[in-house]
N, C-alpha and C positions, 0 to 999 in steps of 0.2 A: 285868764290864763296865768299859771304860775310863772314867777320870774325865773329866768335861766341865769345861773351864776357860774362863772368859770374861774379857775385858778390859773394865773399866768405868771411866767417868770419875766420880769422886766429888767431892762438896763436903765437904771435911774439917770446915769450920766456916764460919759466915757471914763474908763478907768480899769482897775484890777478886778479881781473876782468878787470883791465886796459890793460892787455896784449891781450884782445880780440879786434880785429880791423876788420872793413869791408874794403876789398880791391877788386879791379877789376883785372881780369885776362883773357887774351885771351886763349881760349881753343885750343888744338891741333886739327888737322884734324880728322874726324870721321874714325875709322878703320872698317874693313870689317864686324866684328861680334859685333860691338858696336851699342848702341842706344844713342841718345841725348835726355835728358829729361829736359823739363822746370819744375822745382821743384815748387810744391805748398806748401809743408810742409816737415820739416825734424825733426826726433826724437831727443830728448835730453835725455841722460842717465848719470848715476853716473860716468861711465867710462870717459865721456867727462870732468868731473871735474878733474879726475886724470890726463888726458892728459894736461889740463891747468896748473895743479900744478907741472907737471914734474915728476910724480911718476907712470906713465904707462909704463911698461917695453917694450912694442912693439913699442914705439916711439923712434927712434934712433937719430933724429935731429930736430931742430926748424929753421924756423917757420913751423907750421903744421896746416892743416885744420882739426878740429875734426868732429865727426859725422859718424854714422854707418848705417843710414837708412833714406829713403826719399820716397816721393810719388809725382807724377805729371803726365804730359802728354808728350808722345813721339812726338818730332817735326822732327826727322830724324832718319833713320835706315840704317845701313851699308848694302852693297850688299849681304852679306852672312847671314844676319839675317833671321831666318826661320819662326818664329811664331808671331812676333810683327811687328807693322807698325805705321807710323805717325798717330797721333790722338788717340791712345790707352791710356787709363788711367791705370797707372802702379804704383807699389811700388817695392822697391828694397833695396839691402844692398851694402855697400862699405867699404873697409878697410881704414877708414878715408876719409875725403873729403866730408862728407855729409852736412856740413853747407854751402850750395851753392845754388844760384838761378838757375843754370843749371849744369848738370852733364853728363859726358860721362861714360858709364858703359857697361861691357860685358853683352850680353843678358842672359847668364846663371844665372845672379844674379838679374834678373828682372822678375816680374810676373804680370799678369793682376789683377787689383783691383777687389776683390769679389763684387758681386752685393749687393747694399744696404749700402755699407760702404763709408763714405766720404774720401776725400784724406787725411785729418788730421788723421782719424782713421787708414787708411792704413799706413801712415808714422809711427804711433806708434806701428804697429804690428810686424814687422819682427825680430828686435833685441832681444826683451825679449822672444818672443815665440820660436825663434830658440834656444836661450840659454836654455830655460826651457825644450824644447824637447830633446836637446842634453844631458842636465844634467840628465833627467829622464831615457831616453831610453839607451843612450850610456854609460854614466858615472856610474850612480847608478844601472842601469839595474833593474828597479822596476818590481814587480810582483803583480798581482791581489791579494787583501786581505791583503797586507802589510799595516803597519801603518807608516805614514809620518808626519814629523814636519817641518814647514817652518818658519824660522825667518824673521821678517819684511814682514809679509804676505800681507800687503796692498799696497806694492810697485808694480811696473809693473811686475817685475820678480815673486814676490810672488803670485799675482793674476793669472799670466800665469801658474805657477806651480800648483796652486790649481786646476785649471780646467783640465789640462793635467793628473794630478794624479787621480782626481775623475773620469775622462773619462776612465782611465785604471783600475778602480775598487779598488783603494786604499782608506783607511781611512785617512783623512787629519785633521791636527791641525795646528794652527798658533799662532804666537806671534806678537802683534802690540803695538803701543805706546799710543793709545787713544780709547775712546768708539766710536767715529765717524769712525775710521778706522776699528774697530771691526764690526760695522754694515755693512760697505762696503764688508768686507770679507764674511759675511754671505750671502749677496746678490749674491756673486759669488760662493756659494755652499760649503764653507769650513765646515767641520764637527764640529770642536770645535775651538774657538778662545779665547785667554786670553790676558789681558793687562799687558805689562811689568811692573814689580814692584820690581826692585832691587834684583831679584833672587827668590822672593817669589812665582812667577808664576809657578815654577816647580812643586809644590805640586798639582796644578790643572792639569798640563799636564800629570803627572804620572798617574792620575786617568783615563785619556782617553786611555792610552796604558799601562796597568799594567804590561805587560810582557816586556815592553821596545819598543822603536821605531826601526823599521827596517831600516829607512833612515831619516836623518836629513839634511836639506839644510840650509846653513848659509853663508851669505855674510857680516855679521857684524864683525866677529873676536872677539877678547876680551874674557871675561870670559865665554861667551855663548858656546865657542868651547869645553872647558873641561867639562862644565856642560852638554852639549849635549852628548858628548862621553860617559859619565857615564850613560846616560839614553838609550843607544843603547841596543837593544836585541842581543842575540847571532847571529853572522853573520851580524850584523848591519853595516851600512855605514854612515859616516859623510862626506857630500859633501861640500867643501869649495870653493867659487867662488868670494870672495871679502873680504875686511877688512875695512869696513866703519868706525868702531870705532877707527881705528888708526888715523883718522883725527878729528880735533876739530869741533864740530857742530856749524854752524852759522858763521864760520870764513873763509875768502877767501884766506888766505895764510897759509903756513905750519909753524908751530912752531917746528923747527928742534930738539930742546932739548926734548920737550914733545914727539915728534915722536920717537926719539932715545930711550927714556925711555920705551915707549910702546912696541917698537920692542924688547928690551932686556928682558922685562918681559912678552912677549907674551906666549900664550899657546904652550906647546911643547909635542910631542908624541914620545914614544919609540917604534920603530918597533918590537923589541923583545917582549915587553909587549903585543903588539897587537896579537901575536900568542897565548898567554895564554888567553887574553880577548876574542879572537875570534871576533874581531871587526876591522874595517878598516877606514882610513881617505883618502879621495880622493880630489884632487884639479884640476881645469881646468880653462882655459880662452878661450872663444869661438872665440876670434879674430884669434887664430891660426888655426881655422877650415876653413878659407876662401879659402885656396888653394885646399881643398877637395870638388870640385864642386859637384860630384855625391852624396856625403853624405849630403851636404847642400840641394840639390834639393830633395833628398829623405825625409829629415826632413820636407821640406816645403810642399811636396805633402801630407804627413800625416796631417800636420796642416791645410791645406786648406780643406781636407776632413772632419776633425773634425769640422771646422768652418761651412762648408756646411751642415753638419748633426746636427748642433745646440749643439754640445758637448762642444765647446768653443765659446766665444763671444768677440767682441771688448772691449778694456779696456776704462775706463773713461779717457778723454783727456782734458788737460788744455793747451791753446795755448798762445804764446807770439809773438809779431811782430818780424820779422827776425832780425832787428837791436837791439833788446833788449835781446840778448843772455845772457848778464851779469845778467839780472833780472831772467831769467830761471835758471841760475846757482845758484843764491842766494836762489831761492825757494827750490832747491834740497838740498843745504847746510843747510837749516833751519831744515831739518828732519821732516817737517810738511806736505809734499806732499804725495799724494796717486795716484795710477794709473800711467799714462804717461804724460810727457810734450812734446810739439812740438813747433818748431819755424814756424810761418806762413809767408811764403815767398810771396805768392799772394793769392788773394781770388779765391775760386773755382767757375768757371762759370757754 
């Protein structure tokens, strides 16, 4: 049997863009329940920046291949694969290793591409939508009629949350950094969107939910955490799934003294005070969900049903050539992107 070789983008060590290198690797033999996918596109997420910088806790050693999602065409299937076959257009998730031209993955983490979606759109779908679905259903346990606020609402996660929450009958509001991003959020059905203005935006947000927000989703960290906590309604939940403001915007390396200062002065919450306040703070990282196959597949079944019924839609995608991963990282670091970014490995036929 001929050897299968893949091009991979690796992070050789924590650092700036120069630590991203394209290398060739011979893949191991196909296992009984695996499929081999010729990747057409792979998703790029803020978590990949954290992997490169060395501040992603799930990475235990380097070098490492970043990337959590991909789409392409199956070229081989193991003998125990039940529902997939060579030639199928698929998308999937992986616990790292997504920046690759070919990938071996267990069939439980691969799904047929929905009709009408390009492979680039499919590659941009699973990570943010699974994260948003898990955050809404499992972590926050949202209910119809509740008021929800989304920080950084024009990003991939923000737009995914907006649609999932709206489909569940929640009132949605969001915070963005520009008028252009606000227009995008409105096209995706958000109920109210305001532009970040050094804290002044809270007066507008309070008018949308005068009794307080039942749930707030925040991946920024920084002052917005405490400000959001204060605006929670009784029994409200603040859901934290990132700390983007801990890093310097537009810079590719960590300034450790600045990071240390931000860490020491970060928002802090007193569990005993939460009892009196009747509010809660919840945190999660969806990468630790990968071993829960049944939960992942249940989330995806719900998402694909929502997609089929027109309750959610593909996100706007901006693509970069595979070898320009550093440029994609620079784009995310700028804070100016919206929707999702993908690396284009090969043109879709």
